[in-house]
N, C-alpha and C positions, 0 to 999 in steps of 0.2 A: 356504378363504379365498383371496381373490384378492390378489396382490401384484405390484408392478411390478419388472421387471428392467431395470437400466440398460443403455443401448446401449454397445457397444464402438466403434462408428463412427456417424457422422452423415452424412447427405447434405448436402454443403455448399450445395446450391441449394435446400434445403427451405424456408428462410425468405426466399428472394429475392422482392422485390415483384413482382407480376404485374399488368399493366394490365387493368382491368375497369371497366365502367360503375358509377356510384355506386349504393348501395342506397337503401331507404327507401320503396318502393311496396308497397301491399297487405299490410302486416304487421298482425297482430292487435293491438288496443289493449293496452298494458301489457306487451307482449313485447319484450325486449331482444335483438337479434340479436347472436350471438357475433361478435367482430371478429378480423380477422387480427392476428398478433403485432406487426406493425409499425404497427398503429393506422390503417391506411389506410381502413378502413370498407368495403372492397370485398368481394364475395362470395368466400368461401374454401371449399375442398372438402377434406374429410378422407376418405381411403380406410380402411375398416374391414373386417376379416375375422377369422373364427375358424379355427384350424388344428389339425391332428393328423397328424403324419407326412406332410407334404406337400412333402418336399424336392425332388421331381422337378418340382413346379409353381411353386415360390416365385419363381424369377427372372422368369418370365413374369407371375405373378400381381401382383408389385410393379412390374415394369419398365414396363408400359404406362402407369402412373399417375404416373411421375416428373415429367412436364412439365405435368400438369394439376392435381396436388394439392399442398398445402403440408405435409401430414403423412400418415403411413401408420401405422395402428394394427393391430397383430397381437396377438390374444388366443389363446395357445396352451393347449390343454386336455390336455396330457400327451404331447408328441411324444417319441419315443425315437430319432429320426434327426436330420438336420442342419437341420431346419426353422428352429428358433430361430436358430441360427448364421447361416444364410443371410439370414434377415430382418433381423438386427442389422447384418450387413455391408452390407446394401443401404440402411441408414439408417432402418429402421422402428422405431417405439417398440413394444417387446415387453412384454406383460403375461402373467401366468400365472393360469389359472382352474381350480380343482379341478372336474372333470367330475362333474355331478350328474344325468346323464340328462335334460338340459333345454337344447335349442338355443336357445330364446328367452332364457333366463337368461344364457347365454354371450354371445349377440349383444348383448344390452342392456348387459352389462358393457363391451363394446367401444365401444358408443355413448357411454357415460358418460366414457370417456377422451378422446373427440374434442372438439376446440375450434373446428372449422370451422363456418361458418354453414350449410353443407350437408354431408351425409354420403353417400358412395357405398359401399354395402355389397355386397361380392362374395365368393363362395366362392373358394378357392384354385385351383380348376380352371375358373374363368371369367375371361374377359379381353376387353378391347376391342383392336381394331386402332387404331393411332395416330389416323387420321382421324376415327374415331367418338369416340375419347376427347376429341379437341379439339372435336368438334361438342357433346358434352355440356357441356363447360366454357362454350362460347359460349351454349348454350341457357340455362344457369343465369344468365349475365350478362344476357341478353336478358329473361328473366323478371323479374329484380330491377330492371332499369332502365326497362323499358317501361311497367309497370303493366298490361299486357294481360291477365295471369292473376293478379288479386289474391287468388284463393282457392286458388292452387296450393301444395300442400304436398309433392308428390312427382312424380317423373318416371319414366314407364315406357318401356321400349324392348323390342325383340324379342330373345330369347335363343335362338340356334340350337345344337341338340345335334349333336355330331360323333361319327362312329364312328372306329375305329382307323385308317382310311385318310383321315380328314379329310373324309369325305362327310357332307353335311347329311342327317340322318335325321328330325329333327322340330324344332319350334319352339314357343315360348310367350311370353307377355308377362311381363316381369320389372320390378318396381319397383326401379330401380337406384340412385336418389338421392332424398333427402328432406331436408327442413329439420331442422336440429338443434334440436328442441324437446323439452321434458320430457314432453309428452303424446303423443309419437310413439315407440312402442316395439313390439317383437315380442311376440306371444302364441302359446302352444302349445309343449309340450316337444318336439314333433316336427312337421314340415311347418309350421313357425312362419310366421305371417302378420304382416305390418306393420299395426299398428292405425292406419289412415288411410282416410278415406272415398274410395270410387271416384271421386266427382265432383270430388275435389281433386287427382286424378292427371292430369298432362298427358302425353300419349302422343307420343313422337317417332317417326314412321313412317320416317324416313330414318337411324335409328341402331340398329345391331345389336351385340350381344355374342355371344361363343362360349363353349360349355361342353364341355369334353373329358371329363367324368366318365363319359360313355357308352362310353369306350374302355377302361375298366378290365376286368380279368379276370372271368370268370364266378364264381370262388370269392369274390372280393372283393364283387361285387354280391350274391351269395347271403348273405354275412355281413351286409351292410348291410340287406338285406331282413328277415333274422331279427331284427336289432336293432330295426328299424322296427316289426315286428309286436309285440315285447315292449313297446316304449314306447307304441304306440297302444292296446294293451290297457289299460295303466295309465291313459292319458288317458281312455279310455272309461268306466273305473270312476267317474271324477269327473264325467263328462258323458255319461251313458248314452243320451241321446236326440239327441246331436249328429250329424246326418247327415254333416257334413264328416269328422268322425273316422272314422265307419263306412266312408265312401267311401275314405279314405286307407288304412284297414285292408284293405279289399277289394283295393285296388291292390297292396299289399305281399304279399298272400296269392296273387295271381295268378302270382308268381314260383315258387311251390311246385309241385312235380310230383305230389304225393300226392292222392288223391281227396278226402280230408277237407278239405284246404286249398282245393281248387276248389270243393267244395260250400259251404263257409263264404263264399268270395268271391261265388258265385252268390247266396246268401241275402242277403248285405249289399248287393250292388248292386241286387237286387230291391227291398229295403226303401228304398234311396235313391230309385229311380225311382217307386216306388208311394206313398211317404209323403206326397207333396205338400209337403213342407218345403223350404224354400229351401236350396240348396247352391251352392258355387262352380261357375261355368259349366264350368271345366276338369274338374271331378270328374264332373258329369253327362255330359260328352262322353265321358269314359273309360268311364262305366258303359254308355252306348249302344254304344261300340266293342267293349266286352267281349262283350255279347250278340250283336252282329252277327257277330263273328268266330266265336263259339261255335256259332251256328247255321249259318254258312257251312262249318264243318268237316265237316258231315254233309249229304249230298245230300237226305236225308229231311226236313231242317228248313230248306230253302231258302226256303220260303214265310214261315217265322217270321223269317228274316233280312230278307227284303223288307219285311215289316210293321215290323220294328224300325227299318230305314232310314227308312221314311215317318214313323214316330212321331218319330224323332230330328229329321227335317227340319221337323216341325211345331214342335218346340221351338227348333231352330236352323236357320231356312230358308236362311241365307246361308253355311252351313258346308260347305266343299268336301269334307271327308273323307266326309261322309254321302252326298253326290251321287255321289262316286266309288265308294263301296261299293254304292250302289243300282245303278249301271251294272255293277259287278262281279257282283252277284247275278244280274242279268238275263243276263249272259253265261254264267254257270254254268248257268242254266236253258235256255240255247240260244236265247234270244230276242235274237239278235245285232243286229237292226235297232234294237230299242228300246234296247239297251245302248249302241250307237254314238251315238244321239241324246242319251242322259243324259250320256255321257262328253264329248261335244262341249259340252254345257251346262257341265260342270265346267271344261273348258278355257277357255271364255270368262270364267268367274269367276276362273280362275287368272291371266288377263291383266289383269283389273280386280277385284281382291279388295275385298270389302266390309269396312268397318271393324267390322262385327258378326260377322265370320267367326271362329269359335272353333276352326278346324282345328288339329290337332296335327302331323300327318305330311305331308299333301300339299304345302303350300307350300314346305316345306324340302326335299322330295324329289319334284319334278314328274316325274321319269323313270318312276315307277311308273305314272302316269297315261298318259304317252305309250306305255309298253310295253303297257298293256292296250288302248289304242286301236289299236295296231299289230296285236295278236293278233285283236281283233274284226274289223278291216278285212280281215285274212287270211281269217277265217271267212266273210266276205261276198264273197270273191274280188275285193276292191277293191285292186288292185295299186298304184293311184295313191297311195292313203292309206297302204298298207304302206310304200312308198318314202318318202313324206313324213315319216312318223313315225319310221321307222328312221333317216333322215338327221338328224332332229331329236334323237334319242337320242344318236347319235354326236357331235353337237356338244356334248353335256354329258359324255359318257363314250365316248371313241373306242376303248376297249379291249374293248368287247363284241364278241366274235368272231361269235356267232350273228346278232347284229343287222347286222353288216357283211355277212355272207353273204346275209341276207334283202334288204338294201338293194341289193347287186349283182344278185342274181337278179331282183328285181322291176323293176329299172331296165331290164334286158334284156327283160322281158316287155312293158314299156311301149314298147319300140322305141327306147330310148336306146342308141346304139351304144357299143361298148367304148372307142372313141376319144373319144367325147363324155363318157363316164363318168370318164375319167382326170382332167380339170381339176376335176370335181366332188369327187372324192376328195382332190384337192390342197388343197381348202379345209379339209379336216379333218386331213390327214396330211402329214408332211414326206417327200416322195418321194425326197429325197436322203439320207434316213436308211435304212441297210440293214435295220434291224430293223423299221421301220414298212413298208418295201416288202415284206419277207417276210411280215409279218402280212397285208397286203392280198392278196398272191399266194396265200397258202394259203386265204383266204376266197373268192377268185375261182375257184380250182380246185373247191372244194365247190359254188359256185354255177353251175358249168358255163361259166364265162367264160374259156375257154381262151386267147383272144387277149390278154385283159388280163393273165392270169397269165404268158404268154410275154414280154410287154413289160416286166414287172417283174423278170425274171430277171437 
């Protein structure tokens, strides 16, 4: 049974009036929009989340929303740490919900506590930076006031996954906010989806949020995967022909190292791709990527990897991940000229991405593309492009020692003097910093740039 727990502290600014354009455009007939507590009739935003043992994330999880939401709803599902205490101290309304192995039920309970006309639903390990939070609030006001999107029910943004070092490793589209309507709820006990038509989602290309859940320890991730497998098997009993559930189960099974788990994942992903039944785009993309990587792991199955890349591109012609892997496969086959041409095509798409691009990894981590282009250029004895791509990589991550060595070495091969190279490196490194000077000096020694190394002593 769910019950409300009273707050110990309230955010004194929670009910402060906030200027916004008036509402009243594009709303369904007979639907009454929830109003702000002050009766202003302006769009109001409630932040909702479900939690369990999230004390390390709570300050950031609630902090970004203080200036853009008028209330924060936290539904806790059984925390044994300071999650609830921190949430209450930050002014959130805290409710308790007995966990019943159903994420949708817990999230829907949070929605039912919200009184805003719009709801932003985030996990505790997801957050906006302040400019993006303000941008979301502004977009909601514009949608309500302009009447330009009369059918808009939800707002989608890009969610970027971060690793332990804060490096972007992948991205996906997330519905981050939606109208507070009784017919908009989550479905599915796991990998829950918001019940809202795709055509009613307005995507904000200039707004991103971040997810730090990928920074968790391997043991925690393994526990989550085992939980997901259990819940998905239960879900599959009720919906045995649902390809989305089978794809989610296959994805969860890929984290296992045992042969049985991998065989089942392969069987499920094969069924997903061969059934002809409609599945979510991101799940089909993951299925293709699973087989491409599986075939690439063995030199004897590179032809199958190439065919799977081409098949994936027929299904998703604008998806950079598959173009990248096609170039990768060709480089593994030793066809470096063809590989370079394909990878250059991928680079062009990276600069001008298509709205139909379903990529998961490449846009968030372009360094893997530039690294492969650098490697292929080296195989083609193309020192100009080895230098260009090594320099480009260093502008993203200047700590890569082997890349710096290659950059210095190929610069010298091109006829760039060591004296000319110094100001180029100064664009990347602080030459007044002893640690960075020493880093360059060591790379220069390995690259055979004795004069440059001497200057940095």
